[in-house]
N, C-alpha and C positions, 0 to 999 in steps of 0.2 A: 261525336257524330252526327252528321249531316241525313234527311231526311233520305235523300237518293240510296245513302248507305242502310238504312234501315229497312228502304224497301228493298233491297236488294238480301240481306240477310233472311229477310218474311220469306221471297220469292224462293229462295235455298230450302227454306226448311217446308214449307208448303210442297216442293217436291219431293225431298226426301220421303216426307210424309208416304205420297204416293206411293215410291219405292218400297219402301218399308209393308204399305199393305199388297204389293206385288210379292216380295220374298213371302210374308206370310202365306200366301197364298200356294205360290208354289210348293210346300213342303214342311209340312207339321214338325218336323226337327229343327227346319231354319230358324235363324234367333238372329236381329239383331241389336247388338252392343254398342252403347257410347262408351269410347274408348276417353275419352276425355273427361273435362268438366263441364259444368252446364251454367251459361252465361245469364245475365241480364232480362236479354232478348227474347230466349228461350224460355227464360222461368213466366215472363209478362204475356207471352205468345199462345207459351203449348206446344209451340212445335218443333220437330227433332233440329234442332240446330247444335252443331258438335262435329266432334271427328268420329264419323259411325262406322261400323265395321260389320260384314256377316261372321257366322260363327254358326258351327253345327257340331256333335257329339261324335259323328261319322265320318268328320273331314281328316285327313293324314296331313293335308299341308293347310297352311293358314289361307292368310290373305291382307288387300291393304283395308287400312281405315283413312277413313278421308271428310273431304267439308262437302263434297258430295257422294252421297251413298249410293248412285247411280252406277259411276265407276269400279266402286268396292266390289256391288255383288255382281257386277259381270265379270271380274275378275274371279273372286271366289264360286261362281259358275264355271268359268274355265278350270278352274284346279281342282274341280270338287267335284261337283254337281254332274260333269260330262260320263264319268265314271262310274256314278254312284247305283245302288243297287237295293239301297235302302229308302229310295222315294217314298213320303207318304201325301198325296195329292191332296191339294183341300177345296180348292175352287179355283172359276175363271174370273176374271183377268189373272194373269200370275208372271212370274219371273220371264217365262216364255216370251212373252208380248217385248219386251227389252231386250231380249235375244234376239229376238225377230228381226226388232229393229237397226238394231246393229248390226247383224248380218247383210240386210238389204243394203243400209249404207257404206259397206265394205264390198259389198259386188258392182254397187254403183260406180266406187270411186275405183275398182277395178275397171271396171269397164271404161271409162272415163280415161285412165289409163294407159287401157289400148288404145282409143279414139287417138290421144295425143301421139302415143308412139307411131302409128297407124300416119299420122300427119307429118311429123319430125320423119320417117321414112322417107316420105313422098318430097319432104321438103329437101332432104340431102340428098335425093337423085337428082331434083331440079339442078341443084348446085353444082353436081357432079356435069350435067349436060351444060351448064355455064363454062364449064371450066375446061372440058372438049372442043367448045367452041371458040375457047382461044389460043387455041394450042394451033392452029393453023398459021402457018407464016413464024411463027417463034424459034429462037433459038433453042438445043438441045436443052443449056443450062435454065434456060426460062421456064422448058419444059419440066425439067428437075422440080422445080421452083412450083408449079402447080400438083406435082406428082407427093410435093410434102405437103401444100395445103389438102390437097386430097387426103393422105394418111393421119391429119390432123382433125379434118371430119370427120373421118371411120373410125378412128381408136384418138382419142384427146390423151394426149401426154407433154409431160414439159419437156420432154427430148425432144419431140416435134417442133413444140413452140420456140426451143431455142435455135434448132435448126434453120428454122424459117430466116429469123432476124441476122441470123449469123448470115447466111448464105447473102442474105443483101447487103450489111456490112461489107465483106469479100468481093462481094461482083458487083456494084450497083448498077452495072449494066443492062443485067437482066429484067429490071425494071423500066422496061416499054412504056410507051405511054399508052398503049392497052390495058397494060398490067396494072401500070398507075390506077388508071378510071377502075378498076377493079376492086383495087385496094381502101379504095375511097368508098367504093360500094360496102366492101367488108366492114371499115369504120363505122358506117351506119348502121349496123347490126349484128347483134349478140348473136344469131342464130346461126352462124357458119362456127362458130366457137373461137374464133380467132380477131376479135376486136382489135384486145391490146394489141395483138402483133401489128394488126396492120398500122395504127396508130403510131409504133413504134420504129416501122418499116417507114413510114411517109416520114415521119421527123428527120429521121439520117438521111433521108438521099434528098432533102429539101424541097420539098413539094412547097404548092403557091403556100406561103404563110395565109390568105385570107381561107383558103377552101380549109388548111388543117386546123385553124382557132374556127373557124365555125363546125369543123366536124368533132372536134376536141369539146367545142360547148356545147353542143348538141346531144354527146356523152353525157358529159356530165348534168345536163337537165333529166338524163333517164336513168341518172344514177348508176353509168357502165362505167365499165377501165376508169375509176372513178382516178385511183393516181396517177395513170400514163395522162391522162386526159388534164390533169390540174396541172401536171409541168410543163404540158404543152402552151396553156393557157399563159401560166407565169413566164414563157420566155415568147408571147403573142401576146400579150396583154392590151396592144393598140389597137389589134383588129377584133374583128365582130362588131354588134350591136346594142343597143341600149338592153334592148328585151332579151336576147339571148343571154347574154351577161348577167341581166336580170334573174335568170330562171335557173342561172348555174350557179349561184350563189350559195344556194343550200349544201351543196353537192363539196363544196369547195370548205365552206365551212366544217365539214364534216370530216375533212383531210387534213386540216387546220387544228379542230379540236370537236372532236365529236360529243354529246351529249354523256356524259357519267352514267354507268351502271348503278344501279342498287347492290345487285351481289355479283360483282364482278370485280377481279387486279390486276387481268390482263393490261397488260402496257401496249399501248399501240405508238408506232414510230408519228409521230407529230408532226406535220409540214404547214405550218402557217405561211408560208413566201407565197404558194399563187395567192390566195385569198388578200392579203397585205398586196402584192402587186397588180391585183383588179381594185381593189379600191384605190388603190394612188391613181388610176387612170380614170376610175368609172365611180366616184364617189356615191353619185346619186343612184345609180342603180344598188349600189350597196344597197345604202339607204332603203330604198324602196321596196329591195329584195326583206331586208329586217324586218321592216314595216309590216310587209305583207306575213312573215311569219310569226311574226306578234298579234296579227290580229286573228289569225286563226282561232280554230274552236279546239284543236287537236292538240293533246301535250306535246307532241314530237317534233312539232312545227315548233311550238311556242320556245321549249327546250335547246333546241337547233338556233333560232334567234339569238335567245342569251348568250351561248357557247360561242355564236359570234361577234356580241359585243363584249365579251373577256378578251379575246381573242384583238380586236383592233382599239379598245379602249388605250393599251399602252402608247398606242399610234396616234391616236387621236383622242385625247383625253376630252372632250365638248361631246363626242359621240353619247355618251353616257345619258348626259342632260338633254342631249334631245329625243330621247325617248324615254325618259322618268316618267311622264305624264302615263304613258299606255304602260309603261312595267307598273308603275303601284294602281293605276286602273285593273288591269288583268290580277291584280294579286287580292285587290280587295273585293272584286266580285267576281274568285274564281269559280265560286259554285255558281254561277253566271253564265260567265263567259268561256269555260272550256267544258270539253265535253267529257264526263264522267261515265261510259258507258262500260258492256263488256268487253268490247274491242280495245278499250282505252282506259286503263285504270292508272293510270300515272299521276294523280294528282297530287300527293303527296311528294312526288320529286320535281312535277313541274313547278310547284309553289317554292321550292327549295332554293331553286335555279333562279326564280323569281327574287326574292327574297335576297338572294347573292348578288344579283344583278344591281338593284337597288342601295345595298349596301356597299357596293365600289361606288356609287354614283351620290353615294353619302359622304364616303371617304371626297371625293374629289367637291363636292358642293355642298356642304353641311348645312347650311341654313336653308339654301331654297329648298332641297331635297326635304328636310326637315321640316319643312311649313307645306311640303305637299302632303305628306304622310299624315299630319295634323289636321289638312283641308279636307281627309278623305275620310280619317277616321271618325272624323263629326256623325258623317253619315250612313255608316258602315253598318255592317249586321254584326252581330257575336263574333262570328267566322272569322269575319273578315279583319275584325279588329284585332284580333288574336293574330291574325296573319301578317298582319303589317307593324305589330309590335316587336314580333320574331328576328324582323328586320334588324334594329338596333342588336339583338342577339349577335347575327353574322356579322356586326363590324368588328365586335370583343372577338369573336372567334377567328377573325382576320389575324388581328393583332395576335393573338394567343400561339397562331399556327404558323405566325411570323409570315406571314401572306402578305400583309401591308405594313404599313407604321401606322398607328394611331395618335394623331396631331392632339395636344391640348386645347384645341379650338372645335374639333369635332367629338371628343371625351365630353366639352363642358357642352355643349349641344343634346350629346343623348341624354348626359346624369338629369338636364333640366327637364328634356321631354319626358324622363322616368319619371319625376317629380312631380311634373305635372298632371300627368294620367294617372298614377299615383294618387294622389288628392282628390279627386275627380270621378275617375271610373269605376264603372259599377260590374263590371264586366268579371266573373270569377278568373276567366284563364287569362284575362290580360293582365291579372295583378298578379298572377302565376308567374306569367312569364318576365313582369318586372324584376321579381325577387329573385327569378334564376338570374335575372342576367348582372341585378347589384353583387349576388353569392361570386359572380366568377366573372368583378370589375378587376378590369386590368391596372397596371400602373397609372395608364395614362388617365382612368379614372380617379384611382386616389389624389394625384394630383390635385386635379377639376374640385374635390370635394375637398382639396385644404385650402382649394382658393375662395369655397364658396362655402367653407363650413359652416357657417352658422343656419345658413338657407338648407341644408341636410338634415343638422338637428331639427331644423322648425319641420321636416318633412320629416321628421320621426314624430315632432308632437302635436301634427298634423294627425296621422295615420292611429296614433293613442289618441286623438279626440275620435278621429271615425271609427273607433275600434269600442269605446265605450257610447258612445252613438249608437251605434247598430246593436251593442247587447243590450242597452235600455230598451229599443223599439221591439226587440223581439220577446225578451219579456212581457210587453204589453199583447202583444200579440195571445190569440183565443182557437183554438178549432185548429192547430197546427197538424198537417198528415206527418208522418214518417219522414217522407221524399222532402217535406219544406225542411223536417228540422235537420236531417243529414244536410240539403243545399245550404242552409243558413251554417251550419258547423264548420261548412269549408269555405265559406266565404269570411267568416270569424277566423278560419287558422290561416287563411290570404292578407288578411290585416294584422294580424300580429306578427307571422313571418317577414311581412312588408316593414314592421317598423322597428323590428329586429335587425333587418338589414341595413336601413336608413344610419340604425347606431353603430353597425360594424362599417359600416363605410366611414362613419365620423370619425370613430375611433381608431382604424386602419389607418385614416390620411393624418391624425394627427400624431400618430407612434414616432417618433423620434424627433419631435421637433415641439421644442417647448412654447413659442405662443400661443400653437396651435391645440395642442396639450391643455396649455392654463385657462383658452376659450371653450376645451370642451368641461373640463371640473366646472368654470364658471357656469356654463350653462347649467351642467349637473345639481349646483346649489341654489338654483334660481327658479327650479320644478318647482310647484307646489304640491305639498307632503299628500296631500289627497290624491295626488295621478303616482299610484302604486306602481303601477304597471309600466308608466314610461320609465320608471326612477328605474324601477329594476334591468329592464332593458337597455338602458345605458349604464347602470352599474356593471352588469354583465361583462358588457365590454370593455369595462376599463384594464383589463387581464393584458391588452395591447400597450397600451399607457404604461403601467409597472413595468414594461420589458426593460427599462433602462433608472438607473438609480434616482435620474432628476427627476421621470415621469413617478415614479414614487413617493416623491418627497410629495409631489402635486396632489396625484391622487388618497394617497393614505387617508387626511382627515374623514373623507367622503365613505370610505370601504371602514374606516374605523366606526365611521356613525353607523353607515349598513349594518355592520354586525353587533351592535348595541339599539337600533331602533326598534320603533313599535310594530310595523311592516313584519307581519309574518314573510311577505314575499321577500321583501329586501333583505332583510335577514337571510333567508334560504341560498338569496343570489348572490351576497356578498360572501358565505361559504365557499359557493359553487367558484363564484371569483380568484377564491386564495385555492383551490384546490388544480387550479387551472393556473397559475402564476409562474409556477418553474422552483426548484427548488433553491435555486444564487438567489432569487429575488429574497423566495421565505427565510433564507439566513438573512436579512436584510431588514425584517420586520423586528419593531419593538417587541418586547415579551409581552409587553401589555396589549397587542393586535391577538398572539397565540393565545394566549390567555382568556380573551374574547371570544376565539373561536370554541375552546375547547368546552367552554360554558353550553353552546350551540348543540354539544353532544348530551345534552340532560333538558334541554328546550322540550316541552309538553305539546308544541304544535307539531305534528306529524311532516309537514313539509318542511320546516326547518331542521330536525333531529336527520331526515335523510339523507336531505342533501349535505349536512356536517359530517356523517359518516361513510357520505359518499367521495368528498374532500379530502377525509384525511389519509385515504391510502397514498397521496399527493401531499404532503404535510409532513416535513421531519420536525419532530418536536425535542423541546430538553426534556433530561429525564425524569424529573418532576411530573413534567404534562404529558409524557408519556404513559407513564403510570395509570395520572388521573385519566388520561382517555383509554385507556386497555378496562379501567372498570365501567367507565360510563358506557362502552359497548357492552361488556357482559350484561351489564342493566338492560341495554336494551335487547340482547338476545332471549334475556327470560321475561321481556312485557310482549314482546312479540311471538314468543311459542305457542303462546295459546292462540292467538291470530290467524285469522286466514289470507294467508298472503299470497296476491297474486302477482303482485311484480316482483316479485325475487329478493325482496330488501333482505329477510334473514337469511338465506343462505349465504347471499354477499356480505353479510356482517360475520356471519361465522365464517366464513373463508378468511375475510382482514384477520379476524380476530387471531385464526390457526395460522396464517402465514408472519404476521408481526409482534403476535404478544407471548402465544401462548409457548409452554416450556414444558419441556420433556417430563419431567416429573409430574405437571399440572395433566397432561395426557394420560399418563399411566395409574395417576391418580381417579379418574374416574370422569377427567373431564370430557376425553374421545368418544365413551361410552355415552355421554350425555349429549354430547355435539350427534351422536348416531341415531337418539331417540329420536332429537328436536327432526333430523333430517330427514326421518321416515314421517314425517307429517306433510311435508312441503312436496309440493307436486314436483314429480322429475321431471316430465316432460318439457317445461321451460328452465329447468336449470342444471342440466345436466354437463354442461361446461363448467359451472361453478363445483358442482361434485365429484369429474375430475379433478381439477385443480387443489382439493383438498382430500382424496382419494389417498395420498401418502402418507399423510399424518393419520391416519383411519384404521387402513386394511389388515393391520394385526389384531384389531378388537374382533372377537367371538361374534359380535352382533354385524357385525360389518356386512357377513352374508346376507342378513335378515333383511340390509338395505338393498345388498343390488339384487334379491329376488324379489324385492317390492318394485324396483325399477323394470326388471323385465318382465314382472305379470300387468303392468302398467299399460292398458287399452290407449293412453293418451299419448305415449310416443311414438310419435311417426318414423314411416322408415328413416329419413334423416338424420336422425334421432338414434337408430340401432348401432354405428360404429362408435357412439360416446357411451352408449349403456354396457358393449362389448368389452371395452378399453375398463371402465370399471370392473369388470366380471375376469379379466385377465387375472387381477392384481389378488383374488382370492387364493390364499397359501394353500399349498396343496396337501397338509396337515387339516387344514377346514374345510378343504374338498372334500376329503374321505369320509367326514366327520357327517356331512350336509349330501352325502352322495346321491341319496334316496330323493332327499326333498329338491336336488337341483337335477336328476330327471324328471320330476313330478312338473317343474317347469316347461321344460324341453316338450314335455307332451300335450301341456296346457296351449303353448305358445309354438304347437310344430306347423302352424302356416307361416312363421317367419323363418324363413331357412337361415337367415345370417345366426339369427340367437342361436338355431337348435345344432349347427354347426362350432359356432362357439361352445357352447356347452359341452360337446361332442368332446371338442381340443381339450376343455381342462378336466373334464372325468378322466379321458384317457389318459391324460398327463399325469394323473395324480393314480391310473393304473383300476379303477373303479369302474370295471368292462362289463358286469351285470348291468351297472345304470344303464352304462352309455349305449348297449344292445337295446335295453327300454325305450331308449331316450330314440335311436335312429329307426329303428323298425314303427313307432309311431308317426315320426315324418313320412314314411314311406307307405303307410296304410293313409295317409289324409289326401294323398294324391289318386283324383279320382279313375277308374280305371275303363277310361275312354278313348277314342281313338286320337284326338287332338294333345290326349297328356299322356299317350302310350311311350314316347321316349322319355318323357321327363318321370313316370313310373319305373321304367329300366334304369334311369341312371341314380334314381334313392335307391332303386335295390341294389345297386352295385355300392352304394356308398353302406348297405346294411351289412352286404358280403365282406366289405374292408374292413369293418367295425368286429365283425365276427371272427374275422381272419388274426388280426392282432391280438384278439381275446386269445385262441385257438393258439399263437404263439407265445404268448404268455403262460396260458396254461401248460406247452408243452404235448399238445393232442397233433400226431402228425395223419391223421385219420380226418380229423376234422379238416385240417388244412387242406388233403387233395379234394375234399368233398367243395369246398368254398373254391378251389382253384376251377375244376370244373364249371360250375355253376357261374363264376366272374367270364370264362370263357367265353361259354352260351349267350350271357348277355350282350356282351362286349359284338359278336359273331349278329344278335338279333338289330344291333343299332346298326353295324356297318351295313347288313342286306338292307333294313326300312330307308337308310339314307341314300343309297345305289337305286331305291326300287323306285322312290318320289323325288329323286334329282328335281328333275325337270320340272316339275309341276309343284317343287319349294322355291323355283328360284324368285332370289328376292325383286327379281323388275314384276311391274306390274303386266296381268297378261296381253293386255294391249300396246305395251312397245316391245312384243317378243314377236317374231315370226312364228314360231310356234306355240301353241297355247296349251298345250297337255292334250291333247285331242290323241 
């Protein structure tokens, strides 16, 4: 975020604070609520920045919540306050100030619209007098054409437009000299509403090409009748003058390839022909126009310029190089050279378009463009560096999307630049972007890496040295603030990701290549044993090398050494690598390697045995080692059941044992009950998926109900985890539901604020026939809904749930009298809901009031 964005957020928060005070002064019942989260800027400044909306316990209609509270407050006022008799005024100034300003602005606009309409009517009368004067001495057919023009002026329609053009096509003689001059007048202004038809008529009758071209260029200059004018210019590209052509280029670009919209999938019919035709005759004028567009401070003009380069690059590959410096300058200094105000907030899109244009230039002239970017990176701001580095990502995006063929020379240039910047840059964003580019590298990058494998491996070593140096430097610092610590952690993570990224590129490049694999393994063997992080990063990626039997033979000694090594990190990494190797490769491993792996399940270091347990799921073992692994896993479960397990290792071990090692007799012999006691102690909120995966092995145990009740009562289970918790509840057998019906009803009462929980428990209770407890649960949910006007419909809907459950209970009991009374209550509630909906339909219109002609008055 740059300084301008920060200031914009602060201004918004200050305005929201003012509006909030006006709302509170308006009525003591009025409230302002934050309907979203609270961001860092809001925390730092204490300003109301977020999604705020207005609320009131006497409001039958809702409103909108938004970034600008003023809009939401006025919308709420229109829906509710205008009609309210409960208002308790507090003081002045209040919301009436905003309403007055809004109404005065609406009155001003209405008056302006009336003046504009009067001026339009006067202009129409003048045009009628002009047409009446032209009738003198004209034939009936020509007068009929003037009648059609008058009809179009009075009542615009496609039928009238078509009739004018078709009349001239059928009888060109109606266009006498005075009428031709009049049509040139019509082509010069859109006021008469038939500018397009005038151009079409003049083109059909073969009017003077020079005058017609001038008229078309004039239209393009003002973005009027663009498509028809572009067609005329295409046919008369040799006419006109340099200044007129230059002025028309932006409109021609909009016809050829308009700048893309951020949130639109509308497909326009692109017409590059007119721009290409003009460029063939007037290249210097087009160059000058594009230069003027790129030099602009407005994002729309700049994006139009880049769109023009996109169209013309296939015709003139050197055009990109001509503007390369301008493009790079604009991108590097976008925060200085591009306006970013309330009327022009397209910074992200314009920078993206500039990056795409520079990326296209890089594809044509890789070495020169890369050097140009490097020169600007040296003096660029932190934001400018980040914007420039994304150009290289765009190059690979072109290749991934099939929009360009990425040559090995381009890939080599990009890879070399990434390595240089990764080795020297201290910009966290730059390092993160490089990591992303490396992660998404195409086949061209891998071919370039294979040719320069030692350089890529050397980059991983350099990043490892940078990581260790940075870590040592941070340990020497004192008086470190929380923010400094967070930034240091982020930078450390960026270095670590880059180290792994280069190791990944090297391993993927070497995959399937004997010589490259041999070079990779040779580099790994020569790394000093003290550099365990580098060894771990390289060893982690050997799963790419062992994808073939030949690669496995080369990498196996290092993999086995890692399993038996002295470094905890390396042993853990070796175990994880085996887990990613795939079952076909595991089958090729010597038994000695599998024995070494199984020993890691009993390793006393946490990082090692947790990595081994995680890998075990994907590693098939011979029978005798399978039994040993199962016993080791049970031992881990026994050890960890008394530990506070935050990351979920314990439930993952239980899950693995149940799916892979548990026998039916073991489960029935007490193992399932033991596992439930263990799982009762783990945090449910972070392990719901694992618990669901285990539920089929545990559901028949009586204590399974206690596990489910504990999960439903766990306040740390958020809304997005409710469905997982409910799946566990649905598996409770009906017999156990009846035994524990009172306990389940109490859960529903305690969690009556969670509708999904209440609904699930109701379904379980009614399924088993526990009607009394079901009624208790549903009534608690109904009573929990506040009896206020905004919640009235919800209160009625919950009451209908109570009636429905009671009705089912009455059916089960055969109580006909109760059924009749409940039926009457249901019909009364349904009528109340329907009447309420009709009464407040307009005020509850989802459109904001300022988008509707009727504002609930």
